[in-house]
C-alpha positions as YAML, in Angstrom:
chain: A
units: angstrom
residues:
- id: 1
  name: MET
  ca: [222.84, 93.93, -13.02]
- id: 2
  name: HIS
  ca: [222.30, 97.47, -12.25]
- id: 3
  name: GLY
  ca: [224.97, 98.61, -10.59]
- id: 4
  name: GLU
  ca: [227.43, 96.22, -11.45]
- id: 5
  name: PRO
  ca: [230.08, 97.22, -14.01]
- id: 6
  name: THR
  ca: [230.26, 96.32, -17.58]
- id: 7
  name: LEU
  ca: [232.97, 94.57, -19.16]
- id: 8
  name: ALA
  ca: [234.25, 98.10, -20.91]
- id: 9
  name: GLU
  ca: [233.91, 99.38, -17.68]
- id: 10
  name: ASP
  ca: [236.28, 96.97, -16.20]
- id: 11
  name: ALA
  ca: [238.62, 96.85, -18.50]
- id: 12
  name: LEU
  ca: [239.18, 100.76, -17.81]
- id: 13
  name: VAL
  ca: [239.64, 100.22, -14.28]
- id: 14
  name: THR
  ca: [243.25, 98.86, -15.90]
- id: 15
  name: ASP
  ca: [243.34, 101.01, -18.36]
- id: 16
  name: HIS
  ca: [244.64, 103.96, -16.06]
- id: 17
  name: PRO
  ca: [247.55, 106.66, -17.87]
- id: 18
  name: GLU
  ca: [250.28, 107.00, -16.40]
- id: 19
  name: THR
  ca: [251.01, 109.64, -13.15]
- id: 20
  name: ARG
  ca: [254.07, 112.21, -14.21]
- id: 21
  name: TYR
  ca: [254.94, 114.96, -12.59]
- id: 22
  name: THR
  ca: [256.59, 118.58, -13.90]
- id: 23
  name: THR
  ca: [258.36, 121.28, -12.28]
- id: 24
  name: THR
  ca: [257.15, 124.27, -11.98]
- id: 25
  name: VAL
  ca: [258.77, 127.77, -13.05]
- id: 26
  name: ASP
  ca: [258.66, 128.40, -9.13]
- id: 27
  name: GLY
  ca: [259.94, 124.76, -7.78]
- id: 28
  name: VAL
  ca: [256.65, 123.12, -7.48]
- id: 29
  name: HIS
  ca: [255.78, 119.23, -8.44]
- id: 30
  name: VAL
  ca: [252.61, 119.21, -10.15]
- id: 31
  name: ALA
  ca: [251.24, 115.52, -10.50]
- id: 32
  name: TYR
  ca: [249.37, 115.45, -13.97]
- id: 33
  name: ARG
  ca: [247.99, 112.43, -16.24]
- id: 34
  name: VAL
  ca: [247.65, 112.67, -20.10]
- id: 35
  name: PHE
  ca: [245.46, 110.17, -21.92]
- id: 36
  name: ASP
  ca: [245.19, 109.34, -25.73]
- id: 37
  name: ASP
  ca: [246.86, 111.66, -28.39]
- id: 38
  name: GLY
  ca: [243.29, 112.65, -30.26]
- id: 39
  name: PRO
  ca: [243.73, 115.77, -32.70]
- id: 40
  name: ILE
  ca: [242.91, 118.44, -29.91]
- id: 41
  name: ASP
  ca: [244.30, 119.46, -26.20]
- id: 42
  name: VAL
  ca: [241.78, 119.39, -23.56]
- id: 43
  name: LEU
  ca: [243.27, 120.48, -20.18]
- id: 44
  name: PHE
  ca: [240.82, 120.12, -17.20]
- id: 45
  name: VAL
  ca: [241.25, 122.15, -14.27]
- id: 46
  name: LEU
  ca: [239.56, 120.15, -11.85]
- id: 47
  name: GLY
  ca: [239.73, 121.93, -8.57]
- id: 48
  name: TRP
  ca: [240.72, 121.43, -4.96]
- id: 49
  name: VAL
  ca: [239.20, 118.10, -4.35]
- id: 50
  name: THR
  ca: [241.26, 116.23, -6.95]
- id: 51
  name: HIS
  ca: [243.82, 113.08, -7.02]
- id: 52
  name: VAL
  ca: [244.85, 112.34, -10.60]
- id: 53
  name: GLU
  ca: [245.08, 108.14, -9.52]
- id: 54
  name: ARG
  ca: [241.82, 108.09, -7.00]
- id: 55
  name: MET
  ca: [239.85, 109.84, -9.99]
- id: 56
  name: TRP
  ca: [240.26, 107.27, -12.30]
- id: 57
  name: ASP
  ca: [238.94, 104.37, -10.20]
- id: 58
  name: GLU
  ca: [235.53, 106.62, -9.54]
- id: 59
  name: PRO
  ca: [233.23, 104.93, -12.43]
- id: 60
  name: ASN
  ca: [231.68, 108.75, -13.19]
- id: 61
  name: TYR
  ca: [235.06, 110.19, -13.86]
- id: 62
  name: ARG
  ca: [235.27, 107.26, -15.92]
- id: 63
  name: ARG
  ca: [232.38, 107.47, -17.58]
- id: 64
  name: PHE
  ca: [233.12, 111.15, -18.29]
- id: 65
  name: PHE
  ca: [236.42, 111.10, -19.74]
- id: 66
  name: THR
  ca: [236.19, 107.77, -21.82]
- id: 67
  name: PRO
  ca: [234.38, 108.86, -25.04]
- id: 68
  name: LEU
  ca: [236.81, 112.03, -24.90]
- id: 69
  name: ARG
  ca: [239.64, 109.68, -26.32]
- id: 70
  name: SER
  ca: [238.53, 109.30, -29.62]
- id: 71
  name: LEU
  ca: [238.08, 112.88, -29.64]
- id: 72
  name: ALA
  ca: [241.34, 114.71, -27.76]
- id: 73
  name: ARG
  ca: [244.11, 114.32, -25.89]
- id: 74
  name: ALA
  ca: [242.94, 115.12, -22.30]
- id: 75
  name: MET
  ca: [245.24, 116.36, -19.02]
- id: 76
  name: MET
  ca: [244.77, 116.61, -16.13]
- id: 77
  name: PHE
  ca: [246.19, 117.98, -12.66]
- id: 78
  name: ASP
  ca: [246.33, 118.27, -9.28]
- id: 79
  name: GLU
  ca: [246.68, 121.74, -7.93]
- id: 80
  name: ARG
  ca: [249.37, 122.71, -5.96]
- id: 81
  name: GLY
  ca: [248.79, 121.46, -2.35]
- id: 82
  name: VAL
  ca: [246.66, 119.14, -3.61]
- id: 83
  name: GLY
  ca: [246.78, 115.06, -4.91]
- id: 84
  name: LEU
  ca: [249.84, 113.75, -5.29]
- id: 85
  name: SER
  ca: [251.61, 117.40, -5.75]
- id: 86
  name: ASP
  ca: [253.38, 119.36, -3.36]
- id: 87
  name: ARG
  ca: [252.69, 120.69, -0.57]
- id: 88
  name: VAL
  ca: [252.99, 124.31, -0.19]
- id: 89
  name: PRO
  ca: [253.12, 126.90, 2.22]
- id: 90
  name: GLU
  ca: [249.50, 129.17, 2.15]
- id: 91
  name: ASP
  ca: [251.31, 131.87, 0.65]
- id: 92
  name: ARG
  ca: [251.74, 129.91, -2.19]
- id: 93
  name: LEU
  ca: [248.29, 128.71, -3.00]
- id: 94
  name: SER
  ca: [247.10, 131.54, -4.56]
- id: 95
  name: SER
  ca: [244.50, 130.57, -7.18]
- id: 96
  name: LEU
  ca: [247.41, 133.06, -9.88]
- id: 97
  name: LYS
  ca: [249.40, 130.57, -9.16]
- id: 98
  name: VAL
  ca: [247.46, 127.66, -10.63]
- id: 99
  name: ARG
  ca: [248.02, 129.90, -13.79]
- id: 100
  name: MET
  ca: [251.58, 128.40, -13.21]
- id: 101
  name: ASP
  ca: [250.77, 124.86, -13.27]
- id: 102
  name: ALA
  ca: [248.66, 124.99, -15.75]
- id: 103
  name: ARG
  ca: [251.65, 126.36, -17.87]
- id: 104
  name: GLY
  ca: [254.01, 123.66, -16.23]
- id: 105
  name: VAL
  ca: [251.62, 120.90, -17.29]
- id: 106
  name: MET
  ca: [251.14, 122.25, -20.91]
- id: 107
  name: ASP
  ca: [254.55, 122.88, -21.18]
- id: 108
  name: ALA
  ca: [255.93, 119.02, -20.00]
- id: 109
  name: THR
  ca: [253.09, 117.45, -22.65]
- id: 110
  name: GLY
  ca: [253.93, 119.94, -25.47]
- id: 111
  name: SER
  ca: [250.76, 121.55, -25.60]
- id: 112
  name: GLU
  ca: [251.02, 124.59, -27.44]
- id: 113
  name: ARG
  ca: [247.30, 125.67, -27.10]
- id: 114
  name: ALA
  ca: [244.74, 123.81, -25.18]
- id: 115
  name: LEU
  ca: [240.61, 123.98, -24.93]
- id: 116
  name: PHE
  ca: [240.28, 124.59, -21.11]
- id: 117
  name: GLU
  ca: [237.42, 123.06, -19.22]
- id: 118
  name: ASP
  ca: [237.80, 124.96, -15.72]
- id: 119
  name: ALA
  ca: [235.72, 123.97, -12.60]
- id: 120
  name: ASP
  ca: [237.00, 126.78, -9.91]
- id: 121
  name: GLU
  ca: [239.79, 128.98, -10.91]
- id: 122
  name: PRO
  ca: [238.76, 132.37, -13.70]
- id: 123
  name: GLU
  ca: [242.10, 133.39, -12.95]
- id: 124
  name: LEU
  ca: [243.02, 130.88, -16.04]
- id: 125
  name: LYS
  ca: [241.48, 133.16, -18.01]
- id: 126
  name: GLY
  ca: [244.85, 135.59, -17.54]
- id: 127
  name: ILE
  ca: [246.68, 133.11, -19.88]
- id: 128
  name: PRO
  ca: [244.64, 133.87, -23.35]
- id: 129
  name: ASP
  ca: [248.04, 132.64, -25.38]
- id: 130
  name: ARG
  ca: [247.63, 129.06, -23.88]
- id: 131
  name: TRP
  ca: [243.96, 128.49, -24.29]
- id: 132
  name: ARG
  ca: [241.66, 127.77, -27.49]
- id: 133
  name: LEU
  ca: [238.32, 128.16, -25.79]
- id: 134
  name: TYR
  ca: [237.84, 128.33, -22.42]
- id: 135
  name: ARG
  ca: [235.15, 127.06, -20.20]
- id: 136
  name: LEU
  ca: [234.40, 127.81, -16.43]
- id: 137
  name: ALA
  ca: [232.05, 125.09, -15.48]
- id: 138
  name: GLY
  ca: [231.94, 125.68, -11.75]
...
């Protein structure tokens, strides 16, 4: 029936990646998830309306991320002040601080270079030493 999840989609609901935390160089705890272990690292910078645990419950996100599982090690994180990451004062919410968040996640996962899929943070182009390919999607 249309609208009902398939058996494969039902299986994905219970196949949640573990939420982990890293501490950035300026002391902010950033929540992130990594799923699978494909040959290429892809870091998804999803913007200001995220929650790494709730996102996985959304069928559209699962449908988008599931095919990547055999191709890449996908990483996603909640930027500082969003989702499960630390709340911080407004002066620590600048988009330039997202660079620290991205670096922190990459360092915690052992990722030297990744493909960046970025929803709304063009400032991440400012860390070219860490990306193989950068795509601003927003």
